[in-house]
C-alpha positions in Angstrom: 93.1 106.4 121.1 91.7 103.0 121.9 88.9 104.6 123.9 87.9 106.7 120.8 87.9 103.8 118.3 84.3 102.7 118.9 82.7 106.2 118.5 84.7 107.0 115.4 83.8 103.7 113.8 80.1 104.1 114.7 80.2 107.6 113.1 81.7 106.2 109.9 79.2 103.3 109.8 76.1 105.5 110.4 77.4 108.2 108.0 77.7 105.5 105.3 74.3 104.1 106.1 72.5 107.4 106.1 74.3 108.5 102.9 73.1 105.4 101.1 69.6 105.6 102.5 69.0 109.4 101.9 70.9 109.5 98.6 72.6 112.7 99.9 76.3 112.9 101.0 75.7 116.0 103.0 72.8 114.6 105.0 74.6 111.3 105.5 77.6 113.0 107.0 75.5 115.2 109.2 73.4 112.3 110.5 76.6 110.3 111.0 78.1 113.1 113.1 74.9 113.3 115.2 75.1 109.5 115.9 78.8 110.0 116.7 77.8 112.7 119.3 75.3 110.3 120.8 78.0 107.6 121.2 80.3 110.1 122.9 82.8 111.0 120.1 83.1 114.6 121.2 83.3 114.1 125.0 86.0 116.0 126.7 89.0 114.1 128.0 89.1 116.1 131.2 87.8 114.4 134.3 85.4 116.3 136.4 87.0 117.3 139.6 84.8 118.0 142.6 
């Protein structure tokens, strides 16, 4: 869980920022999730085996 703390907090932070700036809860949440994806929130926990 410690590995996921940073991406989750960045998603919440940017979701709040975009919600405030765009005056739209829906757009703020969507943009926050996009930033979360960029920070690796939804990376798989499986390691690539070659």
